[in-house]
MDAnalysis code that builds the backbone (N, CA, C; Angstrom):
import MDAnalysis as mda
import numpy as np

u = mda.Universe.empty(567, n_residues=189, atom_resindex=np.repeat(np.arange(189), 3), trajectory=True)
u.add_TopologyAttr("name", ["N", "CA", "C"] * 189)
u.add_TopologyAttr("resid", np.arange(1, 190))
u.add_TopologyAttr("resname", ["MET", "VAL", "ASP", "GLY", "VAL", "LEU", "ASP", "GLU", "VAL", "ARG", "HIS", "GLY", "ALA", "LEU", "ASP", "CYS", "ARG", "ALA", "VAL", "ALA", "ALA", "HIS", "GLY", "GLU", "LEU", "VAL", "LEU", "ARG", "ARG", "LEU", "GLU", "ARG", "HIS", "LEU", "VAL", "ALA", "GLY", "ARG", "GLU", "PRO", "THR", "PHE", "GLY", "SER", "MET", "THR", "GLY", "CYS", "MET", "PHE", "TRP", "TYR", "ALA", "MET", "GLY", "ARG", "TRP", "LEU", "GLY", "PRO", "ALA", "ARG", "ALA", "ASP", "ALA", "PRO", "VAL", "GLY", "ARG", "PHE", "GLY", "ARG", "TYR", "MET", "LEU", "LEU", "ARG", "HIS", "ALA", "THR", "TYR", "ALA", "GLY", "LEU", "ALA", "ARG", "ALA", "TYR", "ARG", "ARG", "ASN", "HIS", "VAL", "ARG", "ALA", "SER", "LEU", "VAL", "ALA", "GLN", "PHE", "VAL", "PRO", "THR", "VAL", "ARG", "ASN", "TYR", "LEU", "PRO", "VAL", "LEU", "ALA", "GLY", "ALA", "LEU", "ARG", "LEU", "PRO", "ALA", "LEU", "PRO", "PHE", "ALA", "LEU", "ALA", "THR", "LEU", "LEU", "GLY", "ALA", "THR", "ILE", "TRP", "ASN", "SER", "GLY", "PHE", "LEU", "ILE", "ALA", "GLY", "TYR", "SER", "MET", "ARG", "ASP", "SER", "GLY", "HIS", "ASP", "LEU", "LEU", "ALA", "VAL", "ALA", "PHE", "ARG", "ILE", "ILE", "VAL", "ILE", "VAL", "VAL", "LEU", "LEU", "GLU", "MET", "THR", "ALA", "LEU", "LEU", "TRP", "LEU", "ARG", "TYR", "ARG", "HIS", "LEU", "TRP", "TRP", "SER", "ARG", "PHE", "GLY", "SER", "ALA", "ARG", "GLY"])
u.atoms.positions = np.array([
    [24.320, 33.861, -73.636],
    [24.260, 33.109, -72.407],
    [23.341, 33.799, -71.404],
    [23.447, 35.115, -71.318],
    [22.599, 35.857, -70.398],
    [21.149, 35.761, -70.850],
    [20.915, 35.786, -72.179],
    [19.563, 35.657, -72.681],
    [18.956, 34.307, -72.295],
    [19.775, 33.256, -72.369],
    [19.291, 31.922, -71.999],
    [18.920, 31.851, -70.535],
    [19.741, 32.481, -69.684],
    [19.449, 32.500, -68.258],
    [18.189, 33.319, -67.997],
    [18.059, 34.471, -68.676],
    [16.859, 35.291, -68.497],
    [15.608, 34.546, -68.967],
    [15.729, 33.812, -70.081],
    [14.589, 33.015, -70.535],
    [14.197, 31.966, -69.498],
    [15.195, 31.310, -68.919],
    [14.917, 30.295, -67.891],
    [14.240, 30.926, -66.675],
    [14.715, 32.099, -66.275],
    [14.125, 32.783, -65.132],
    [12.679, 33.176, -65.451],
    [12.450, 33.711, -66.680],
    [11.094, 34.090, -67.073],
    [10.170, 32.877, -67.111],
    [10.644, 31.776, -67.715],
    [9.821, 30.562, -67.775],
    [9.582, 29.992, -66.379],
    [10.621, 30.068, -65.563],
    [10.465, 29.595, -64.187],
    [9.446, 30.419, -63.428],
    [9.495, 31.748, -63.622],
    [8.524, 32.626, -62.959],
    [7.118, 32.350, -63.471],
    [6.986, 32.123, -64.775],
    [5.674, 31.801, -65.324],
    [5.178, 30.466, -64.793],
    [6.093, 29.496, -64.724],
    [5.711, 28.191, -64.179],
    [5.271, 28.317, -62.725],
    [6.008, 29.117, -61.958],
    [5.642, 29.304, -60.546],
    [4.283, 29.961, -60.426],
    [4.018, 30.976, -61.293],
    [2.713, 31.623, -61.253],
    [1.606, 30.647, -61.643],
    [1.879, 29.801, -62.631],
    [0.881, 28.820, -63.059],
    [0.604, 27.817, -61.939],
    [1.671, 27.364, -61.290],
    [1.504, 26.419, -60.180],
    [0.741, 27.091, -59.038],
    [1.072, 28.348, -58.745],
    [0.380, 29.066, -57.676],
    [-1.090, 29.266, -58.018],
    [-1.374, 29.616, -59.285],
    [-2.770, 29.801, -59.697],
    [-3.532, 28.486, -59.610],
    [-2.896, 27.393, -60.027],
    [-3.549, 26.085, -59.941],
    [-3.773, 25.705, -58.475],
    [-2.779, 25.956, -57.639],
    [-2.930, 25.665, -56.211],
    [-4.051, 26.472, -55.580],
    [-4.159, 27.745, -55.998],
    [-5.234, 28.587, -55.489],
    [-6.594, 28.072, -55.937],
    [-6.678, 27.603, -57.176],
    [-7.924, 27.030, -57.683],
    [-8.302, 25.773, -56.896],
    [-7.309, 24.915, -56.642],
    [-7.560, 23.697, -55.871],
    [-8.023, 24.047, -54.461],
    [-7.382, 25.044, -53.850],
    [-7.791, 25.448, -52.499],
    [-9.201, 26.023, -52.485],
    [-9.565, 26.793, -53.518],
    [-10.932, 27.320, -53.591],
    [-11.944, 26.194, -53.725],
    [-11.619, 25.197, -54.562],
    [-12.526, 24.056, -54.715],
    [-12.650, 23.287, -53.405],
    [-11.510, 23.064, -52.749],
    [-11.521, 22.357, -51.475],
    [-12.348, 23.118, -50.448],
    [-12.173, 24.432, -50.394],
    [-12.952, 25.243, -49.463],
    [-14.448, 25.145, -49.767],
    [-14.809, 25.185, -51.037],
    [-16.210, 25.087, -51.424],
    [-16.800, 23.747, -50.994],
    [-16.020, 22.673, -51.146],
    [-16.525, 21.348, -50.773],
    [-16.565, 21.169, -49.260],
    [-15.616, 21.785, -48.556],
    [-15.684, 21.722, -47.098],
    [-16.901, 22.471, -46.582],
    [-17.205, 23.607, -47.198],
    [-18.400, 24.355, -46.813],
    [-19.642, 23.528, -47.137],
    [-19.640, 22.854, -48.302],
    [-20.787, 22.020, -48.673],
    [-20.963, 20.872, -47.692],
    [-19.882, 20.358, -47.147],
    [-19.966, 19.270, -46.179],
    [-20.355, 19.732, -44.790],
    [-20.199, 21.012, -44.539],
    [-20.507, 21.541, -43.215],
    [-22.011, 21.596, -42.964],
    [-22.804, 21.924, -43.972],
    [-24.246, 22.083, -43.767],
    [-24.950, 20.793, -43.356],
    [-24.736, 19.672, -44.071],
    [-25.438, 18.457, -43.611],
    [-24.976, 17.997, -42.233],
    [-23.699, 18.189, -41.927],
    [-23.201, 17.805, -40.608],
    [-23.811, 18.697, -39.537],
    [-23.907, 19.993, -39.813],
    [-24.537, 20.913, -38.863],
    [-26.003, 20.550, -38.668],
    [-26.685, 20.180, -39.744],
    [-28.081, 19.772, -39.635],
    [-28.237, 18.508, -38.797],
    [-27.363, 17.542, -39.017],
    [-27.396, 16.303, -38.219],
    [-27.153, 16.601, -36.746],
    [-26.157, 17.444, -36.485],
    [-25.834, 17.782, -35.096],
    [-26.991, 18.527, -34.427],
    [-27.578, 19.477, -35.141],
    [-28.682, 20.249, -34.575],
    [-29.854, 19.332, -34.234],
    [-30.200, 18.447, -35.162],
    [-31.293, 17.507, -34.904],
    [-31.002, 16.592, -33.729],
    [-29.790, 16.057, -33.682],
    [-29.438, 15.153, -32.575],
    [-29.450, 15.874, -31.235],
    [-28.932, 17.087, -31.204],
    [-28.913, 17.809, -29.934],
    [-30.319, 18.243, -29.503],
    [-31.188, 18.526, -30.476],
    [-32.583, 18.826, -30.142],
    [-33.226, 17.606, -29.485],
    [-33.057, 16.423, -30.091],
    [-33.672, 15.221, -29.525],
    [-32.997, 14.804, -28.221],
    [-31.719, 15.104, -28.075],
    [-31.040, 14.871, -26.806],
    [-31.692, 15.732, -25.711],
    [-31.929, 17.009, -26.034],
    [-32.570, 17.913, -25.066],
    [-33.987, 17.443, -24.737],
    [-34.709, 16.948, -25.749],
    [-36.060, 16.427, -25.491],
    [-35.996, 15.211, -24.565],
    [-35.025, 14.336, -24.778],
    [-34.858, 13.179, -23.906],
    [-34.524, 13.589, -22.486],
    [-33.680, 14.612, -22.333],
    [-33.355, 15.104, -20.990],
    [-34.583, 15.697, -20.327],
    [-35.404, 16.387, -21.118],
    [-36.625, 16.970, -20.580],
    [-37.593, 15.871, -20.146],
    [-37.690, 14.808, -20.951],
    [-38.571, 13.693, -20.596],
    [-38.114, 13.013, -19.321],
    [-36.825, 12.775, -19.226],
    [-36.283, 12.074, -18.077],
    [-36.428, 10.568, -18.205],
    [-35.760, 9.828, -17.331],
    [-35.754, 8.368, -17.444],
    [-37.128, 7.730, -17.244],
    [-37.908, 8.245, -16.321],
    [-39.201, 7.597, -16.019],
    [-40.175, 7.742, -17.188],
    [-40.274, 8.961, -17.745],
    [-41.222, 9.160, -18.848],
    [-40.743, 8.522, -20.141],
    [-39.435, 8.405, -20.336],
    [-38.927, 7.734, -21.535],
    [-39.083, 6.218, -21.405],
    [-39.056, 5.734, -20.180],
    [-39.165, 4.309, -19.910],
    [-40.602, 3.795, -20.016],
    [-41.555, 4.650, -19.704],
    [-42.966, 4.233, -19.656],
    [-43.503, 3.701, -20.990],
    [-43.270, 4.344, -22.134],
    [-43.807, 3.799, -23.387],
    [-43.233, 2.430, -23.743],
    [-41.982, 2.195, -23.356],
    [-41.399, 0.879, -23.636],
    [-42.112, -0.185, -22.825],
    [-42.397, 0.126, -21.557],
    [-43.125, -0.826, -20.725],
    [-44.528, -1.089, -21.235],
    [-45.164, -0.043, -21.780],
    [-46.538, -0.176, -22.236],
    [-46.650, -0.738, -23.654],
    [-45.803, -0.265, -24.573],
    [-45.952, -0.629, -25.984],
    [-44.797, -1.455, -26.535],
    [-43.803, -1.748, -25.719],
    [-42.623, -2.455, -26.196],
    [-42.911, -3.814, -26.804],
    [-43.882, -4.521, -26.264],
    [-44.179, -5.860, -26.789],
    [-44.667, -5.806, -28.233],
    [-45.271, -4.684, -28.634],
    [-45.744, -4.559, -30.014],
    [-44.588, -4.331, -30.983],
    [-43.454, -3.875, -30.445],
    [-42.266, -3.654, -31.276],
    [-41.223, -4.740, -31.033],
    [-41.634, -5.846, -30.401],
    [-40.746, -6.953, -30.060],
    [-39.585, -6.495, -29.177],
    [-39.880, -5.582, -28.259],
    [-38.881, -5.064, -27.338],
    [-39.414, -5.219, -25.916],
    [-38.978, -6.280, -25.267],
    [-39.391, -6.482, -23.878],
    [-38.728, -5.439, -22.989],
    [-39.358, -5.144, -21.883],
    [-38.806, -4.131, -20.978],
    [-37.443, -4.559, -20.438],
    [-37.271, -5.839, -20.167],
    [-35.972, -6.323, -19.673],
    [-34.879, -6.118, -20.730],
    [-35.219, -6.349, -21.988],
    [-34.254, -6.136, -23.068],
    [-33.886, -4.661, -23.156],
    [-34.896, -3.796, -23.058],
    [-34.659, -2.351, -23.089],
    [-33.752, -1.925, -21.938],
    [-34.008, -2.443, -20.745],
    [-33.190, -2.093, -19.581],
    [-31.751, -2.556, -19.777],
    [-31.568, -3.749, -20.356],
    [-30.221, -4.236, -20.648],
    [-29.509, -3.376, -21.684],
    [-30.241, -2.960, -22.714],
    [-29.664, -2.077, -23.725],
    [-29.280, -0.728, -23.115],
    [-30.119, -0.222, -22.221],
    [-29.821, 1.059, -21.572],
    [-28.565, 0.952, -20.715],
    [-28.413, -0.167, -19.984],
    [-27.200, -0.366, -19.178],
    [-25.966, -0.463, -20.066],
    [-26.077, -1.196, -21.169],
    [-24.947, -1.317, -22.095],
    [-24.613, 0.036, -22.720],
    [-25.627, 0.816, -23.031],
    [-25.402, 2.133, -23.621],
    [-24.704, 3.061, -22.632],
    [-25.063, 2.961, -21.353],
    [-24.383, 3.783, -20.339],
    [-22.888, 3.451, -20.280],
    [-22.553, 2.166, -20.406],
    [-21.150, 1.755, -20.336],
    [-20.363, 2.186, -21.569],
    [-20.978, 2.159, -22.733],
    [-20.278, 2.420, -23.994],
    [-20.923, 3.560, -24.779],
    [-21.334, 4.623, -24.101],
    [-22.142, 5.642, -24.778],
    [-21.390, 6.390, -25.877],
    [-20.104, 6.619, -25.733],
    [-19.380, 7.351, -26.780],
    [-19.269, 6.495, -28.039],
    [-18.847, 5.262, -27.875],
    [-18.701, 4.355, -29.020],
    [-20.057, 4.086, -29.681],
    [-21.076, 3.865, -28.856],
    [-22.410, 3.591, -29.407],
    [-22.969, 4.814, -30.128],
    [-22.729, 6.006, -29.594],
    [-23.216, 7.232, -30.249],
    [-22.515, 7.447, -31.577],
    [-21.245, 7.097, -31.643],
    [-20.503, 7.214, -32.903],
    [-21.031, 6.230, -33.936],
    [-21.168, 4.979, -33.557],
    [-21.634, 3.945, -34.484],
    [-23.083, 4.190, -34.900],
    [-23.877, 4.758, -34.006],
    [-25.297, 5.007, -34.309],
    [-25.477, 5.937, -35.493],
    [-24.501, 6.791, -35.766],
    [-24.617, 7.711, -36.898],
    [-24.594, 6.994, -38.237],
    [-24.172, 5.741, -38.252],
    [-24.108, 4.972, -39.493],
    [-25.337, 4.097, -39.712],
    [-26.267, 4.110, -38.769],
    [-27.491, 3.319, -38.892],
    [-28.663, 4.294, -38.881],
    [-29.276, 4.550, -40.058],
    [-30.262, 5.625, -40.150],
    [-31.376, 5.600, -39.113],
    [-31.998, 4.502, -38.844],
    [-33.099, 4.491, -37.881],
    [-32.592, 4.739, -36.464],
    [-31.495, 4.111, -36.120],
    [-30.926, 4.278, -34.781],
    [-30.458, 5.719, -34.586],
    [-29.895, 6.314, -35.633],
    [-29.414, 7.690, -35.568],
    [-30.523, 8.651, -35.129],
    [-31.763, 8.332, -35.479],
    [-32.874, 9.225, -35.147],
    [-33.360, 9.065, -33.715],
    [-33.262, 7.875, -33.148],
    [-33.848, 7.617, -31.827],
    [-32.842, 7.603, -30.684],
    [-31.587, 7.349, -30.965],
    [-30.602, 7.247, -29.897],
    [-30.415, 8.551, -29.116],
    [-30.487, 9.727, -29.739],
    [-30.336, 10.950, -28.944],
    [-31.388, 11.097, -27.843],
    [-32.614, 10.642, -28.089],
    [-33.649, 10.717, -27.051],
    [-33.243, 9.844, -25.866],
    [-32.777, 8.645, -26.150],
    [-32.331, 7.748, -25.081],
    [-31.135, 8.334, -24.340],
    [-30.181, 8.920, -25.085],
    [-29.000, 9.514, -24.442],
    [-29.410, 10.631, -23.496],
    [-30.334, 11.458, -23.923],
    [-30.804, 12.530, -23.049],
    [-31.584, 11.997, -21.865],
    [-32.448, 11.016, -22.113],
    [-33.253, 10.454, -21.022],
    [-32.380, 9.767, -19.984],
    [-31.292, 9.165, -20.416],
    [-30.377, 8.509, -19.479],
    [-29.446, 9.504, -18.802],
    [-29.566, 10.780, -19.169],
    [-28.748, 11.845, -18.589],
    [-27.256, 11.602, -18.826],
    [-26.919, 11.123, -20.026],
    [-25.513, 10.923, -20.364],
    [-24.858, 12.282, -20.592],
    [-23.555, 12.392, -20.375],
    [-22.886, 13.691, -20.550],
    [-23.058, 14.217, -21.981],
    [-23.396, 15.491, -22.098],
    [-23.707, 16.074, -23.403],
    [-22.476, 16.228, -24.289],
    [-21.344, 16.640, -23.731],
    [-20.169, 16.910, -24.561],
    [-19.641, 15.658, -25.258],
    [-19.419, 14.535, -24.562],
    [-18.970, 13.339, -25.285],
    [-19.988, 12.863, -26.322],
    [-21.284, 12.979, -25.982],
    [-22.324, 12.601, -26.946],
    [-22.240, 13.492, -28.181],
    [-22.098, 14.806, -27.978],
    [-22.039, 15.748, -29.103],
    [-20.801, 15.504, -29.958],
    [-19.656, 15.256, -29.334],
    [-18.433, 15.019, -30.112],
    [-18.510, 13.722, -30.906],
    [-19.044, 12.667, -30.294],
    [-19.196, 11.398, -31.016],
    [-20.178, 11.548, -32.169],
    [-21.257, 12.297, -31.926],
    [-22.242, 12.539, -32.973],
    [-21.636, 13.369, -34.099],
    [-20.862, 14.373, -33.754],
    [-20.212, 15.212, -34.763],
    [-19.264, 14.399, -35.627],
    [-18.445, 13.571, -35.000],
    [-17.506, 12.739, -35.763],
    [-18.253, 11.749, -36.650],
    [-19.243, 11.073, -36.102],
    [-20.002, 10.097, -36.885],
    [-20.756, 10.734, -38.037],
    [-21.400, 11.884, -37.786],
    [-22.140, 12.569, -38.845],
    [-21.199, 13.082, -39.931],
    [-20.014, 13.548, -39.533],
    [-19.040, 14.025, -40.518],
    [-18.594, 12.886, -41.415],
    [-18.292, 11.748, -40.838],
    [-17.851, 10.600, -41.638],
    [-18.987, 10.131, -42.555],
    [-20.195, 10.006, -42.013],
    [-21.350, 9.547, -42.791],
    [-21.626, 10.483, -43.960],
    [-21.702, 11.777, -43.688],
    [-21.997, 12.743, -44.740],
    [-20.860, 12.848, -45.746],
    [-19.624, 12.721, -45.291],
    [-18.482, 12.800, -46.203],
    [-18.517, 11.685, -47.240],
    [-18.932, 10.519, -46.841],
    [-19.034, 9.419, -47.803],
    [-19.960, 9.749, -48.954],
    [-21.101, 10.334, -48.640],
    [-22.048, 10.689, -49.691],
    [-21.562, 11.883, -50.513],
    [-20.921, 12.838, -49.853],
    [-20.405, 13.991, -50.592],
    [-19.272, 13.581, -51.536],
    [-18.413, 12.699, -51.084],
    [-17.322, 12.228, -51.945],
    [-17.887, 11.440, -53.117],
    [-18.876, 10.595, -52.859],
    [-19.502, 9.842, -53.956],
    [-20.142, 10.789, -54.962],
    [-20.850, 11.787, -54.491],
    [-21.480, 12.753, -55.389],
    [-20.464, 13.574, -56.152],
    [-19.405, 13.988, -55.475],
    [-18.369, 14.777, -56.134],
    [-17.652, 13.961, -57.208],
    [-17.390, 12.699, -56.920],
    [-16.679, 11.869, -57.897],
    [-17.552, 11.560, -59.114],
    [-18.866, 11.673, -58.991],
    [-19.767, 11.378, -60.125],
    [-20.207, 12.635, -60.861],
    [-19.729, 13.789, -60.484],
    [-20.265, 15.051, -60.998],
    [-20.249, 15.150, -62.513],
    [-19.239, 14.676, -63.196],
    [-19.155, 14.779, -64.649],
    [-19.030, 13.409, -65.305],
    [-19.483, 12.379, -64.623],
    [-19.250, 11.022, -65.123],
    [-20.252, 10.583, -66.179],
    [-21.402, 11.214, -66.236],
    [-22.407, 10.815, -67.212],
    [-23.252, 9.634, -66.770],
    [-23.068, 9.171, -65.525],
    [-23.879, 8.069, -65.011],
    [-25.296, 8.549, -64.737],
    [-26.230, 7.622, -64.803],
    [-27.616, 7.912, -64.426],
    [-27.665, 8.034, -62.910],
    [-27.906, 9.225, -62.423],
    [-27.837, 9.475, -60.980],
    [-28.884, 8.699, -60.192],
    [-30.067, 8.492, -60.764],
    [-31.086, 7.703, -60.065],
    [-30.646, 6.258, -59.890],
    [-30.042, 5.693, -60.919],
    [-29.560, 4.311, -60.828],
    [-28.439, 4.200, -59.794],
    [-27.537, 5.175, -59.789],
    [-26.436, 5.154, -58.816],
    [-26.976, 5.348, -57.404],
    [-27.914, 6.272, -57.236],
    [-28.501, 6.493, -55.910],
    [-29.211, 5.233, -55.412],
    [-29.911, 4.550, -56.307],
    [-30.580, 3.307, -55.922],
    [-29.555, 2.263, -55.475],
    [-28.445, 2.167, -56.209],
    [-27.387, 1.209, -55.819],
    [-26.815, 1.551, -54.454],
    [-26.599, 2.834, -54.207],
    [-26.067, 3.239, -52.904],
    [-27.045, 2.876, -51.793],
    [-28.325, 3.118, -52.006],
    [-29.330, 2.774, -51.000],
    [-29.341, 1.275, -50.749],
    [-29.278, 0.480, -51.812],
    [-29.263, -0.979, -51.660],
    [-28.030, -1.420, -50.878],
    [-26.883, -0.839, -51.179],
    [-25.653, -1.208, -50.464],
    [-25.766, -0.848, -48.988],
    [-26.277, 0.347, -48.678],
    [-26.422, 0.757, -47.276],
    [-27.382, -0.176, -46.540],
    [-28.509, -0.507, -47.164],
    [-29.484, -1.398, -46.529],
    [-28.886, -2.791, -46.319],
    [-28.167, -3.307, -47.313],
    [-27.540, -4.627, -47.159],
    [-26.492, -4.624, -46.049],
    [-25.701, -3.567, -45.971],
    [-24.714, -3.477, -44.887],
    [-25.393, -3.421, -43.523],
    [-26.473, -2.671, -43.426],
    [-27.191, -2.593, -42.157],
    [-27.827, -3.925, -41.787],
    [-28.420, -4.589, -42.775],
    [-29.026, -5.899, -42.492],
    [-27.962, -6.902, -42.073],
    [-26.820, -6.878, -42.725],
    [-25.727, -7.772, -42.356],
    [-25.287, -7.505, -40.922],
    [-25.126, -6.228, -40.570],
    [-24.721, -5.883, -39.204],
    [-25.768, -6.331, -38.191],
    [-27.043, -6.116, -38.484],
    [-28.097, -6.532, -37.557],
    [-28.154, -8.048, -37.417],
    [-28.010, -8.770, -38.527],
    [-27.998, -10.235, -38.455],
    [-26.790, -10.724, -37.661],
    [-25.646, -10.080, -37.859],
    [-24.458, -10.472, -37.105],
    [-24.686, -10.228, -35.614],
    [-25.261, -9.078, -35.273],
    [-25.532, -8.805, -33.858],
    [-26.517, -9.809, -33.277],
    [-27.500, -10.190, -34.069],
    [-28.538, -11.106, -33.592],
    [-28.007, -12.526, -33.425],
    [-27.183, -12.992, -34.365],
    [-26.787, -14.402, -34.380],
    [-25.308, -14.636, -34.092],
    [-24.577, -13.667, -33.635],
    [-23.146, -13.857, -33.385],
    [-22.884, -14.878, -32.283],
    [-23.792, -14.951, -31.309],
    [-23.595, -15.919, -30.233],
    [-23.644, -17.351, -30.768],
    [-24.450, -17.619, -31.790],
    [-24.484, -18.957, -32.392],
    [-23.167, -19.280, -33.088],
    [-22.655, -18.289, -33.810],
    [-21.398, -18.502, -34.521],
    [-20.270, -18.718, -33.528],
    [-20.224, -17.893, -32.461],
    [-19.154, -18.030, -31.484],
    [-19.246, -19.348, -30.724],
    [-20.474, -19.795, -30.445],
    [-20.595, -21.065, -29.727],
    [-20.136, -22.227, -30.604],
    [-20.454, -22.186, -31.895],
    [-19.969, -23.235, -32.810],
    [-18.463, -23.150, -32.960],
    [-17.967, -21.949, -33.138],
    [-16.533, -21.760, -33.314],
    [-15.780, -22.201, -32.074],
    [-16.291, -21.825, -30.897],
    [-15.647, -22.212, -29.637],
    [-15.685, -23.703, -29.401],
    [-16.809, -24.374, -29.768],
    [-16.900, -25.819, -29.556],
    [-16.058, -26.581, -30.574],
    [-15.867, -26.024, -31.757],
    [-15.047, -26.689, -32.771],
    [-13.567, -26.669, -32.375],
    [-13.172, -25.607, -31.662],
    [-11.769, -25.507, -31.251],
    [-11.512, -26.421, -30.070],
    [-12.565, -26.658, -29.254],
    [-12.529, -27.379, -28.003],
    [-11.704, -28.541, -27.907],
])
């Protein structure tokens, strides 16, 4: 009877050591992936804060001048730009967060934020959160495919197509939502 109890204790101790070793391995892997996720987020933050500082250095007048001069070539009237700037001032944290999910906007919005002299800390925190979420999606996708045997170029192409389609859908919705709402509102009327 004592031998049976000692065997159970020994097996239990071995099981506990195995569970602890497995837990330690999982924690090491998690730490490695968190470190891997830190670099792209740090790079995004550094770039955004650099362009924010450049926008602050430019100031509102110098950032506004190219839009007045060249905006018509980019289908951006000065009145539209001024309206966007006013809207951005009202919703700068939310807009800075969402901008991290739109690649082209992510590159230019920090200059506008700096030129409008928006508070740096809320801009930095929104950018940090948005960049972390954006980069995490790609890191999780890459991690989940690490041993799958899929053709990485084909998968990367699919991801790019999905991102572009989502962005186009969002832009079309922003452009034509007033038509949908006016039809929807008149149908309920």
